C-alpha positions in Angstrom: 6.6 2.6 12.0 5.2 6.0 11.0 8.0 7.7 13.0 10.7 5.6 11.4 9.4 6.4 8.0 9.2 10.1 8.7 12.8 10.1 10.0 14.0 8.8 6.6 11.9 11.3 4.7 13.3 14.2 6.7 16.9 13.0 6.1 16.3 12.8 2.4 14.6 16.1 2.1 17.4 17.8 3.9 20.0 16.0 1.8 18.3 17.1 -1.4 18.1 20.7 -0.3 21.7 20.8 0.9 22.9 19.5 -2.4 20.7 21.8 -4.4 19.1 18.8 -6.0 15.6 20.1 -5.2 14.1 23.5 -4.4 14.0 24.8 -0.8 10.7 23.9 0.8 10.6 20.4 -0.5 9.6 19.0 2.9 6.2 17.4 2.8 6.3 16.8 -1.0 7.4 14.3 -3.6 10.7 16.1 -4.6 10.7 17.9 -8.0 14.3 16.9 -8.4 16.9 18.2 -10.8 17.4 15.9 -13.7 13.8 14.8 -13.9 13.8 15.3 -17.6 16.8 13.0 -18.0 15.2 10.4 -15.8 12.0 10.5 -17.9 14.0 10.1 -21.1 15.9 7.1 -19.6 12.6 5.6 -18.6 11.5 5.5 -22.3 14.3 3.0 -23.0 12.7 0.3 -20.8 11.0 -2.5 -22.7 8.0 -2.1 -20.3 7.6 1.5 -21.5 7.9 0.7 -25.1 5.4 -2.1 -25.0 2.9 -0.5 -22.6 -0.1 1.4 -24.0 -1.8 2.4 -20.7 0.1 4.3 -18.0 -1.1 5.3 -14.5 1.0 8.2 -13.4 1.0 10.4 -10.3 0.2 14.1 -10.6 3.4 15.3 -9.0 5.6 17.8 -10.7 8.6 15.4 -10.7 6.8 13.1 -13.0 5.4 15.8 -15.4 8.2 14.9 -18.0 7.1 11.3 -17.9 3.4 12.2 -18.5 4.4 14.4 -21.4 6.5 11.6 -23.0 3.7 9.1 -22.5 1.1 11.3 -24.3 3.6 12.1 -27.1 4.2 8.4 -27.5 0.4 7.8 -28.0 -0.2 6.2 -24.6 -3.3 6.6 -22.6 -2.6 8.2 -19.2 -4.6 7.9 -16.1 -3.7 10.5 -13.4 -5.2 10.6 -10.0 -7.3 13.6 -8.9 -5.1 15.2 -6.2 -5.8 13.5 -2.9 -8.5 11.5 -4.7 -10.7 14.2 -3.3 -13.3 14.1 -6.1 -15.5 11.5 -7.7 -14.7 10.0 -10.2 -11.1 10.0 -8.9 -9.0 9.7 -12.1 -8.4 11.9 -15.1 -8.3 10.2 -18.5 -5.8 11.8 -20.9 -6.2 10.2 -24.3 -3.6 11.5 -26.8 -6.1 10.9 -29.7 -8.5 13.6 -28.5 -6.5 16.2 -26.6 -7.6 19.8 -27.0 -4.2 21.2 -26.1 -0.5 20.1 -26.7 0.8 17.2 -24.6 3.1 19.5 -22.7 0.0 21.4 -21.4 -2.4 18.4 -21.0 0.1 16.6 -18.8 0.1 19.5 -16.3 -2.2 18.6 -13.4 -3.9 22.0 -13.4 -4.7 21.8 -17.1 -5.8 18.2 -16.8 -8.2 19.2 -14.2 -9.8 21.6 -16.8 -9.8 19.5 -19.9 -9.7 15.8 -19.0 -12.7 13.6 -18.4 -12.8 12.1 -15.0 -13.4 8.4 -14.8 -14.2 5.8 -12.2 -12.2 2.6 -11.7 -14.8 0.5 -13.5 -14.4 2.7 -16.6 -10.6 2.2 -16.8 -8.6 -0.1 -19.0 -6.0 -2.5 -17.5 -2.8 -0.7 -16.6 0.5 -1.7 -18.3 2.8 0.7 -16.4 2.5 2.5 -13.1 4.8 5.5 -12.6 4.9 6.7 -9.0 6.8 9.4 -7.1 9.0 8.7 -4.1 10.8 10.5 -1.4 13.2 7.5 -0.8 13.7 4.1 -2.4 16.1 1.3 -2.0 17.5 -1.4 -4.4 15.0 -3.9 -3.2 12.2 -1.6 -4.5 10.9 -0.6 -1.1 9.8 3.1 -1.3 8.5 5.9 0.9 6.1 8.5 -0.4 5.4 11.8 1.2 3.4 10.0 3.9 -0.2 10.7 2.9 -0.8 7.2 1.6 -2.6 8.2 -1.6 -0.3 6.1 -3.9 -0.9 3.0 -1.8 -4.7 3.6 -2.0 -4.6 4.1 -5.8 -2.6 0.9 -6.4 -4.9 -1.0 -4.0 -8.0 0.2 -5.8 -6.5 -0.9 -9.2 -5.6 -4.3 -7.8 -9.1 -4.8 -6.4 -10.6 -3.9 -9.8 -8.3 -6.3 -11.6 -6.6 -3.5 -13.5 -3.2 -4.1 -11.9 -1.6 -7.5 -11.6 1.9 -9.0 -11.0 2.6 -8.5 -14.7 2.1 -4.7 -14.3 5.4 -2.9 -14.1 5.8 -0.3 -11.4 8.5 2.3 -11.8 9.6 5.3 -9.8 11.7 8.2 -11.1 14.0 9.8 -8.5 17.3 11.7 -8.0 20.3 9.5 -7.2 20.3 11.0 -3.7 16.9 9.4 -3.1 18.3 5.9 -3.7 19.4 4.6 -0.2 21.6 1.6 0.4 19.7 0.5 3.5 16.5 -1.3 4.6 13.5 1.0 4.7 10.6 0.6 7.1 7.6 -1.0 5.4 4.1 -1.8 6.3 2.3 -4.9 5.1 0.2 -2.8 2.7 3.1 -1.0 1.1 3.9 -1.9 -2.5 7.4 -2.1 -4.0 8.6 -0.9 -7.4 10.1 -3.0 -10.1 12.4 -0.4 -11.5 14.1 2.8 -10.2 15.0 5.3 -12.8 17.4 8.2 -12.0 19.0 10.7 -14.4 22.1 8.4 -14.5 20.9 4.8 -14.5 18.2 2.2 -14.2 18.0 -0.2 -11.2 16.1 -3.4 -11.6 14.6 -4.5 -8.3 14.2 -8.2 -7.6 11.7 -8.3 -4.7 8.2 -7.4 -6.2 5.4 -6.8 -3.8 1.8 -5.9 -4.5 -1.1 -5.3 -2.1 -4.1 -7.6 -2.3 -6.5 -4.7 -1.9 -7.4 -1.9 0.5 -6.3 -2.1 4.1 -9.4 -0.6 5.7 -7.9 -1.0 9.2 -5.1 1.4 8.2 -7.6 4.1 7.0 -8.8 6.6 9.5 -12.4 7.8 9.5 -11.2 11.2 8.5 -9.2 9.8 5.4 -12.2 7.7 4.4 -14.6 10.7 4.7 -12.2 12.9 2.6 -12.1 10.4 -0.4 -15.6 10.1 -1.9 -14.9 6.7 -3.5 -13.9 5.3 -0.1 -16.7 6.9 1.7 -19.2 5.3 -0.7 -17.6 1.9 -0.3 -17.5 2.3 3.5 -21.2 3.0 3.4 -21.9 -0.1 1.4 -19.7 -2.2 3.8 -21.7 -0.9 6.8 -25.1 -1.4 5.3 
């Protein structure tokens, strides 16, 4: 399964580089694709965006325009600490008390300096999740960069009752990242409800959410590297 996923990623990364749709050296990352600003603007036309007041967004550069627009629209933004490597594991960006303009606050390096970090039990229920993807298909199946952090974040929110079937999950991508084929999926992988590209919005009709963390899929090294998981694992073992 892991090898099948990686083959798809490598193909899409190569395609983006060849087309000049992403910078050289994109392999291993969520692509910062050309047209990300246009995709972010198109996202703001969705009813789920206009109604939502709390957004959980990834810290990747491709979704920076989304985070900026969310803050400018007065939405609360939760952004994961990169690799969930600190405790608490989420940054809280509240537009009502930002010390810098939204364009700066939405940058993950600036957020690391100015935002208060919060734990899951301090967070409000999430209306909209914006994730990054390397590849996605019309059914909503997606592949991230392979580290599994987005899956862990979503699972944590589900366990905490902050993300439900009524929460909308969206990804913003380049058209070349939308594949007309089945994608390899694990049981714990979630699917997106909408795909937003610079040119269009695709509504997916096969929603899928995890029921919680899949501990059997987490290596001891991954658990030890994420303080929140290490603490929970210790409680499970005690």
